[in-house]
C-alpha positions as CSV (number, residue, x, y, z in Angstrom):
1,M,25.6,1.1,-6.5
2,N,22.8,2.4,-8.6
3,I,19.0,2.7,-7.2
4,L,16.0,4.1,-9.5
5,L,13.2,5.4,-7.5
6,I,9.8,5.8,-8.9
7,C,7.0,7.9,-7.7
8,D,4.9,12.0,-8.4
9,P,6.1,14.3,-6.2
10,K,3.2,16.3,-6.8
11,S,1.3,13.7,-4.6
12,Y,3.5,14.6,-1.7
13,R,3.1,18.6,-1.0
14,D,3.7,17.4,2.8
15,Q,7.1,17.1,3.5
16,T,6.4,14.7,6.8
17,L,4.8,12.1,4.2
18,D,6.7,8.8,4.1
19,V,8.0,9.1,0.6
20,P,9.8,12.7,0.8
21,E,11.0,11.9,4.0
22,F,12.7,8.6,2.4
23,Y,14.1,10.4,-0.7
24,R,15.5,12.9,1.7
25,A,16.8,10.5,3.9
26,I,18.1,8.3,1.1
27,S,20.0,11.0,-0.5
28,R,21.9,11.3,2.4
29,H,24.1,8.0,1.4
30,H,26.6,9.4,-0.8
31,N,27.8,5.8,-1.4
32,L,24.7,5.5,-3.6
33,N,23.9,6.6,-7.2
34,L,20.3,7.6,-7.0
35,F,17.9,8.3,-10.0
36,H,14.3,9.3,-10.1
37,T,11.4,8.8,-12.5
38,F,7.8,9.6,-12.7
39,P,4.9,7.0,-13.6
40,N,3.9,8.7,-16.6
41,Q,7.5,8.1,-18.0
42,V,7.1,4.5,-17.3
43,M,3.9,5.0,-19.3
44,E,5.5,6.2,-22.5
45,E,4.1,5.0,-25.5
46,E,7.7,5.5,-27.3
47,D,9.8,2.3,-27.1
48,F,13.2,3.0,-25.5
49,S,14.4,-0.2,-26.5
50,N,14.4,-1.2,-22.3
51,H,15.9,2.3,-21.7
52,I,14.5,4.7,-19.7
53,L,14.3,8.5,-19.0
54,A,15.6,9.5,-15.2
55,T,16.8,12.7,-13.2
56,K,19.9,12.0,-10.8
57,I,18.8,12.7,-7.3
58,P,21.4,15.2,-5.8
59,H,23.0,14.7,-2.2
60,K,21.0,16.1,0.5
61,L,17.8,16.6,-1.3
62,N,15.6,19.2,0.6
63,H,11.7,19.1,0.1
64,Q,12.0,22.1,-2.6
65,D,14.5,19.7,-4.5
66,F,12.2,17.2,-4.0
67,L,9.4,18.6,-5.4
68,G,11.3,20.1,-8.3
69,L,12.5,17.0,-9.3
70,E,10.2,17.1,-12.9
71,K,12.3,20.5,-13.8
72,Q,15.6,18.8,-13.4
73,P,17.6,17.1,-16.8
74,H,16.7,14.0,-17.7
75,N,18.9,11.1,-19.4
76,L,18.3,7.9,-20.8
77,Y,19.6,4.8,-19.2
78,P,19.6,1.4,-19.8
79,L,17.1,-0.8,-17.4
80,A,20.4,-2.9,-16.7
81,Y,22.4,0.0,-15.3
82,F,20.3,-0.2,-12.1
83,D,20.9,-2.3,-9.4
84,L,17.7,-1.9,-8.0
85,V,14.1,-0.4,-8.5
86,F,11.6,0.6,-5.8
87,C,8.4,1.8,-7.3
88,R,6.5,4.1,-4.7
89,T,3.7,5.0,-7.1
90,L,0.4,5.3,-5.2
91,K,-2.8,3.6,-6.5
92,P,-4.8,3.3,-8.1
93,F,-2.5,2.2,-10.9
94,P,-3.0,3.2,-14.3
95,T,-3.9,0.4,-16.6
96,G,-1.1,-1.3,-18.1
97,Y,1.3,-0.1,-15.6
98,L,2.5,-3.2,-13.7
99,D,2.7,-5.1,-16.8
100,R,5.3,-2.5,-18.0
101,L,7.1,-2.4,-14.9
102,S,7.1,-6.4,-15.3
103,S,8.8,-6.3,-18.4
104,W,11.5,-4.5,-16.9
105,E,12.1,-7.7,-14.5
106,K,14.2,-9.3,-17.0
107,F,17.2,-6.6,-17.1
108,T,16.5,-5.3,-13.4
109,K,15.9,-6.2,-10.0
110,F,12.9,-4.7,-8.0
111,V,12.3,-4.5,-4.5
112,N,8.7,-5.9,-4.8
113,S,8.0,-7.7,-7.7
114,P,5.4,-6.2,-10.3
115,S,4.4,-9.4,-11.9
116,H,3.5,-10.6,-8.6
117,K,2.0,-7.4,-7.2
118,K,-0.4,-7.9,-9.9
119,E,-1.7,-11.0,-7.6
120,Q,-1.7,-9.2,-5.0
121,V,-3.8,-7.0,-5.6
122,S,-6.6,-9.1,-7.1
123,A,-9.7,-9.1,-4.6
124,N,-9.0,-12.6,-3.3
125,F,-5.5,-12.8,-3.0
126,L,-5.7,-11.7,1.1
127,F,-8.6,-13.9,1.6
128,K,-6.9,-17.1,0.3
129,V,-3.6,-16.0,2.0
130,A,-5.1,-14.8,5.7
131,K,-8.5,-16.1,6.1
132,N,-7.7,-17.2,9.3
133,W,-6.7,-13.9,10.6
134,I,-9.4,-11.7,9.2
135,P,-13.0,-11.1,10.0
136,E,-15.6,-12.2,8.3
137,T,-15.0,-11.9,4.5
138,I,-16.6,-12.5,0.8
139,V,-15.2,-11.1,-2.9
140,T,-17.8,-10.9,-5.4
141,D,-18.9,-9.0,-8.5
142,D,-22.5,-10.5,-7.6
143,W,-25.1,-7.5,-6.0
144,Q,-27.3,-11.1,-4.7
145,E,-24.3,-12.7,-3.1
146,A,-23.5,-9.6,-1.6
147,Q,-26.9,-8.4,0.0
148,A,-27.1,-12.0,1.3
149,F,-23.7,-11.3,3.3
150,W,-25.3,-7.9,4.4
151,E,-27.8,-9.2,5.2
152,Q,-26.4,-11.6,7.6
153,H,-23.6,-9.2,9.0
154,Q,-27.0,-5.7,8.7
155,T,-23.4,-3.6,8.5
156,I,-20.1,-4.2,6.4
157,V,-17.6,-2.4,4.5
158,S,-16.6,-2.9,0.8
159,K,-13.1,-2.4,0.0
160,Q,-11.9,-1.9,-3.7
161,V,-8.1,-3.0,-3.9
162,N,-6.8,-0.8,-6.6
163,S,-7.2,2.0,-3.8
164,C,-5.4,3.7,-1.3
165,G,-5.9,6.3,1.5
166,G,-9.3,5.1,2.4
167,R,-10.7,6.4,-1.0
168,G,-12.1,3.0,-2.2
169,V,-13.6,1.8,1.2
170,F,-17.4,2.0,2.2
171,K,-19.1,1.6,5.0
172,I,-22.9,0.0,4.3
173,W,-26.0,-0.4,6.4
174,Y,-30.0,0.2,6.1
175,E,-31.5,3.1,7.9
176,Q,-35.1,4.7,7.5
177,S,-35.7,2.3,4.5
178,L,-32.8,3.4,2.4
179,F,-29.2,1.8,1.9
180,K,-26.6,4.1,3.4
181,V,-23.2,4.0,2.0
182,D,-20.4,6.3,3.7
183,N,-17.0,7.0,2.3
184,F,-14.5,9.7,4.1
185,Q,-13.6,11.5,1.2
186,V,-17.3,11.6,-0.8
187,G,-19.7,11.3,2.3
188,L,-22.8,10.0,2.5
189,R,-25.1,8.3,0.0
190,S,-28.2,6.5,-0.2
191,F,-30.0,4.3,-2.3
192,E,-33.2,2.5,-2.8
193,H,-31.6,-0.8,-3.9
194,F,-28.8,-3.1,-3.3
195,S,-27.9,-3.5,-6.3
196,E,-27.2,0.4,-6.9
197,V,-25.1,0.4,-3.9
198,M,-22.9,-2.6,-5.3
199,D,-22.4,-0.6,-8.6
200,Y,-21.7,2.9,-6.7
201,A,-19.5,1.1,-4.6
202,R,-17.2,-1.0,-7.3
203,G,-16.7,2.5,-9.3
204,A,-15.3,2.7,-12.6
205,T,-13.3,-0.4,-12.5
206,Q,-16.4,-2.7,-11.9
207,A,-13.6,-5.4,-10.3
208,P,-14.7,-7.8,-8.0
209,L,-15.4,-6.5,-4.3
210,Q,-13.9,-7.2,-0.8
211,L,-17.0,-7.1,1.8
212,V,-15.7,-7.6,4.8
213,R,-18.3,-7.7,8.5
214,Y,-18.2,-4.1,10.2
215,L,-16.1,-4.2,13.3
216,S,-17.7,-1.7,15.9
217,Q,-14.4,-1.2,17.9
218,V,-13.4,0.3,14.8
219,N,-12.6,3.6,16.9
220,Q,-10.0,2.2,18.6
221,G,-7.9,3.0,15.6
222,D,-6.2,0.9,12.7
223,K,-3.0,-0.6,14.1
224,R,0.2,-0.5,11.3
225,I,3.0,-3.1,11.8
226,V,5.6,-2.2,9.6
227,V,7.5,-5.6,8.1
228,V,10.4,-5.8,5.8
229,D,11.5,-9.3,4.3
230,G,9.5,-10.8,7.8
231,E,11.5,-8.2,9.7
232,I,9.0,-6.5,12.5
233,Y,9.9,-2.9,12.5
234,G,7.1,-1.6,14.9
235,A,3.7,-0.6,15.2
236,Y,1.6,2.5,15.9
237,I,-1.9,3.0,15.7
238,R,-4.1,5.8,13.2
239,R,-6.7,6.9,15.2
240,S,-9.6,9.5,13.9
241,I,-9.5,12.8,16.3
242,T,-13.5,12.9,15.5
243,G,-14.4,9.2,15.9
244,H,-14.9,8.7,12.1
245,W,-15.0,5.1,11.1
246,V,-11.9,5.4,9.0
247,N,-8.7,6.3,11.0
248,N,-6.8,7.8,8.2
249,V,-3.8,10.2,8.7
250,S,-4.7,11.9,5.5
251,G,-7.9,12.5,7.0
252,D,-8.1,13.3,10.7
253,G,-5.9,10.8,12.1
254,E,-3.6,11.1,14.9
255,C,-0.5,8.7,15.6
256,I,0.6,6.5,18.7
257,L,3.2,4.2,19.4
258,S,1.7,0.9,19.9
259,D,2.7,-2.4,21.3
260,I,2.4,-5.9,19.6
261,S,0.6,-9.1,20.6
262,D,2.0,-12.4,20.4
263,W,-1.5,-13.3,18.1
264,E,-0.3,-10.4,15.8
265,R,3.2,-11.8,15.5
266,D,1.6,-15.3,14.9
267,A,-0.6,-13.7,12.3
268,I,2.5,-11.8,10.6
269,A,4.4,-15.4,10.7
270,D,1.8,-17.1,9.3
271,T,1.0,-14.7,6.6
272,V,4.4,-12.9,5.2
273,G,6.1,-16.1,3.7
274,A,3.2,-16.0,0.7
275,Y,4.7,-12.2,0.0
276,Q,8.3,-13.2,0.5
277,K,8.0,-16.3,-2.4
278,R,6.5,-13.8,-4.5
279,G,9.4,-11.0,-4.2
280,L,6.8,-8.5,-2.1
281,H,9.1,-7.3,0.5
282,T,7.7,-4.1,2.0
283,L,4.4,-4.7,3.9
284,G,2.0,-2.7,5.8
285,Y,-0.1,-4.9,8.1
286,D,-3.2,-3.2,9.3
287,F,-5.1,-4.5,12.2
288,L,-8.7,-3.2,13.5
289,Q,-10.0,-4.2,17.0
290,D,-12.8,-6.7,17.0
291,D,-16.0,-6.5,19.6
292,D,-13.5,-9.2,21.6
293,G,-10.8,-6.7,21.8
294,R,-8.4,-8.7,19.5
295,W,-6.9,-7.2,16.5
296,R,-7.6,-8.5,13.1
297,I,-5.8,-8.2,9.8
298,S,-8.0,-5.9,7.8
299,E,-5.3,-5.2,4.9
300,I,-1.9,-6.2,3.9
301,N,-0.9,-3.8,2.0
302,A,2.3,-4.4,-0.5
303,G,5.0,-2.5,-2.1
304,N,4.6,1.6,-1.4
305,I,4.0,1.4,2.4
306,G,3.9,4.4,4.7
307,G,5.2,3.9,8.2
308,F,9.2,4.2,8.3
309,A,9.1,8.1,8.9
310,R,6.3,7.7,11.3
311,L,8.4,4.9,13.3
312,E,11.3,7.1,13.0
313,Q,9.0,10.1,14.5
314,L,7.8,8.0,17.2
315,T,10.5,6.1,18.6
316,Q,13.3,8.8,17.9
317,T,15.5,5.7,16.4
318,P,17.0,5.3,12.9
319,V,14.1,3.6,11.2
320,M,14.8,5.2,7.5
321,D,18.7,4.2,7.6
322,H,18.1,0.9,9.3
323,F,15.5,0.3,6.2
324,I,18.2,1.7,3.7
325,D,20.8,-0.7,5.3
326,W,18.6,-3.3,4.2
327,L,17.9,-2.2,0.4
328,V,21.3,-2.1,0.2
329,D,22.0,-5.5,1.1
330,F,19.3,-6.6,-0.9
331,A,20.5,-5.1,-4.1
332,K,23.9,-6.9,-3.4
333,S,22.1,-10.4,-3.0
334,Q,21.4,-13.3,-5.7
335,V,18.3,-12.8,-7.6
336,I,15.8,-15.3,-5.8
337,D,13.8,-17.4,-8.2
338,N,10.5,-16.3,-6.6
339,K,8.2,-18.0,-9.0
340,C,8.0,-21.2,-6.1
341,L,4.3,-20.1,-5.0
342,V,2.0,-21.1,-2.0
């Protein structure tokens, strides 16, 4: 079986992160022929007539080998040569990236359909799928509508959809006659007018934003539940050591194994089908605690999700191998028509 993996190893200097851990784990499966290509090679302007430059991944890959994949010989392979493609490219996706991958779907099979990923990363998709399970939310690019939402809730969070790791998430409130906007990477900024807040939060894309009521119990952590094709793999809580409102492992988040409530299982059961029907199979559900102690969906991440390696570390069980077994079975299964959408 031939599997093509896509990522940029330079983004993963820390060998304990999910992607390098996954590469090392799958390289131990000697029955698999593994190949690697880079996001920039996907976007090469030269037309290779439905071929891609890729390098063979050695068995028993170590972290230095992973970081050095760019220096290894690359050969041209037809897309139909691969039984499965697993894209682990970090957001934000370059303009046209998902379109290019979508054109490959005529020739090979994806773990997560890029053509439907384009729909999933739109600002209103989560609201459409999970509106019964999320805090009060609107999607807008109109600053006056956004200001009215802020006036209702006083403290809100804005989210860019084509981002990851908390980079596109901003907390907004009013203090000392100024609008305050906080981002865990950039820090605190102040603005006189709400229209300036919106321009800043939207960033270079100027796409519509998700605006969400701020949950005051956010310091209880961010619960990640890993779900593959409807199966719940487990849950853990990421919690900021310093009490920051963003609980992110790339910041100062620590990880604690967590249970899963019946309410959370119901939320997953009610929403996961919308992703399965679109050929989006690897999901990271993120929950934040509301004022009443209930964990509400804050995000449903589809595609390149983290959590497999963390669950393996916390549970001391072979979570990664279980996932790889699913990948093999999925690659062998018939291609299902996922165009019948809810």
